[in-house]
C-alpha positions as CSV (number, residue, x, y, z in Angstrom):
1,X,20.8,27.0,-15.4
2,X,22.3,24.5,-17.6
3,X,19.2,22.0,-18.0
4,X,20.2,18.4,-19.9
5,X,17.9,16.1,-21.0
6,X,18.7,12.2,-21.2
7,X,17.2,9.0,-21.3
8,X,16.8,7.2,-17.8
9,X,18.7,3.8,-18.0
10,X,19.8,1.3,-15.9
11,X,21.5,1.5,-13.4
12,X,19.7,4.6,-12.6
13,X,18.6,5.0,-9.2
14,X,14.8,4.3,-8.6
15,X,14.2,8.4,-8.6
16,X,11.3,8.1,-11.0
17,X,9.4,5.8,-8.8
18,X,10.0,8.1,-5.9
19,X,8.8,11.2,-8.1
20,X,5.9,9.5,-9.3
21,X,4.8,8.8,-5.7
22,X,5.7,12.7,-4.6
23,X,3.3,13.4,-7.6
24,X,0.4,11.7,-7.0
25,X,0.6,12.6,-3.4
26,X,0.9,16.2,-4.1
27,X,-1.4,16.5,-7.4
28,X,-4.1,13.7,-6.7
29,X,-3.6,13.3,-2.6
30,X,-3.2,9.4,-4.0
31,X,-0.5,7.0,-1.8
32,X,1.5,4.8,-4.1
33,X,2.4,1.2,-3.2
34,X,6.5,1.3,-3.8
35,X,6.5,-2.3,-4.1
36,X,4.4,-1.4,-7.1
37,X,6.0,1.5,-8.6
38,X,9.9,0.4,-8.6
39,X,9.5,-2.7,-10.3
40,X,7.3,-0.5,-12.8
41,X,9.7,1.8,-13.5
42,X,12.5,-1.3,-14.1
43,X,10.0,-2.7,-16.0
44,X,9.5,0.2,-18.5
45,X,13.6,0.4,-18.7
46,X,13.5,-2.9,-19.5
47,X,11.0,-3.1,-22.7
48,X,11.0,0.3,-24.6
49,X,7.8,-1.2,-25.8
50,X,6.3,0.0,-23.1
51,X,7.3,3.6,-23.1
52,X,10.3,6.0,-22.2
53,X,11.6,8.1,-19.6
54,X,13.8,10.6,-20.0
55,X,15.2,12.8,-17.1
56,X,16.3,16.4,-16.9
57,X,19.4,16.8,-14.9
58,X,20.4,20.0,-13.4
59,X,24.0,20.5,-11.7
60,X,24.6,17.2,-11.9
61,X,21.1,16.0,-9.8
62,X,17.7,14.8,-11.3
63,X,15.8,18.1,-11.4
64,X,12.5,16.1,-13.2
65,X,11.5,13.3,-15.2
66,X,8.6,12.8,-18.4
67,X,7.4,9.4,-19.6
68,X,6.3,8.8,-23.0
69,X,3.9,5.9,-23.9
70,X,2.3,5.3,-27.1
71,X,-1.6,4.3,-28.5
72,X,-2.2,3.5,-32.2
73,X,-5.1,4.6,-33.6
74,X,-6.8,2.9,-36.6
75,X,-8.3,6.1,-37.6
76,X,-5.1,7.8,-38.6
77,X,-3.0,4.4,-39.0
78,X,-0.5,6.6,-36.4
79,X,0.3,6.9,-33.1
80,X,0.1,9.4,-30.5
81,X,2.7,9.7,-27.8
82,X,1.1,10.1,-24.2
83,X,3.1,12.4,-21.6
84,X,3.0,10.9,-18.3
85,X,4.8,10.5,-15.2
86,X,5.9,14.1,-15.3
87,X,7.3,16.0,-12.6
88,X,9.5,18.5,-11.7
89,X,11.2,18.7,-7.9
90,X,10.1,21.7,-6.0
91,X,13.5,23.8,-6.1
92,X,13.5,23.8,-10.0
93,X,10.0,24.6,-10.6
94,X,9.5,27.4,-12.7
95,X,12.9,27.5,-13.8
96,X,12.5,26.3,-17.0
97,X,12.8,22.2,-16.3
98,X,9.5,21.2,-17.5
99,X,9.4,23.3,-20.6
100,X,13.2,21.8,-21.6
101,X,11.7,18.2,-21.3
102,X,8.3,19.4,-23.4
103,X,10.4,20.6,-26.1
104,X,12.6,17.5,-26.1
105,X,9.2,15.6,-25.9
106,X,7.8,17.3,-29.1
107,X,11.2,17.4,-31.0
108,X,11.5,13.1,-30.4
109,X,8.0,12.8,-31.4
110,X,8.3,15.3,-34.7
111,X,11.3,13.2,-35.7
112,X,9.3,9.7,-35.5
113,X,7.5,9.4,-38.9
114,X,4.7,7.1,-37.2
115,X,3.8,9.7,-34.4
116,X,1.2,11.9,-35.4
117,X,0.7,14.0,-32.2
118,X,1.6,14.6,-28.0
119,X,-1.4,14.1,-25.6
120,X,-1.2,14.5,-22.0
121,X,-4.1,13.4,-18.9
122,X,-4.3,16.0,-16.1
123,X,-6.4,15.5,-12.9
124,X,-9.7,17.4,-13.1
125,X,-8.4,19.1,-10.4
126,X,-5.1,19.8,-10.7
127,X,-5.7,23.7,-11.8
128,X,-1.6,24.3,-11.6
129,X,-0.6,21.3,-13.5
130,X,-3.1,22.2,-16.2
131,X,-1.8,25.8,-16.6
132,X,1.8,24.8,-16.9
133,X,1.0,21.9,-19.7
134,X,-0.8,23.7,-21.8
135,X,2.2,24.5,-24.1
136,X,1.9,26.5,-27.2
137,X,-0.1,24.2,-29.8
138,X,-1.9,21.8,-27.1
139,X,-5.4,22.3,-26.2
140,X,-8.0,20.8,-24.5
141,X,-10.1,18.3,-26.5
142,X,-13.5,17.3,-26.2
143,X,-12.8,13.8,-25.1
144,X,-13.2,12.8,-21.6
145,X,-11.4,9.9,-19.7
146,X,-13.6,6.9,-18.9
147,X,-12.4,4.0,-17.3
148,X,-12.8,0.9,-15.5
149,X,-10.0,-0.1,-13.4
150,X,-9.1,-3.6,-12.5
151,X,-6.8,-2.8,-9.4
152,X,-7.2,-4.4,-6.5
153,X,-4.5,-3.1,-3.7
154,X,-5.4,0.6,-4.0
155,X,-6.5,3.1,-6.5
156,X,-4.2,3.4,-9.2
């Protein structure tokens, strides 16, 4: 299987928005609103400061996606890259697609002098994703995420 990792860019179809909806339903039993996630994908592509999407292409078809956002920290005066919105289509799971995307993201982060590491948040009930995402070198931290959600139109 030949896996190509490339930047998402206009005029890529809104596949990532569809993938995000599938991922939220499968992993957290949440229904995302298409009228929000479609424009969210488009907004990220228009503003690289928001983050970056890469697509995994297998046999000319989009087989997966991974998104990175950045979080600068004053303790290190460096930036952590957060892996988000990672998804692999059912037919391509357990075939190296996630691993290829993960390795690509890691090499990109290591090439950036301002990056100090990668972080990933996984729903605590999604045990399959927790196992998949524990790539060599990644480990659970002692931090617990606590949030105040201002969303008024359902959970996000």
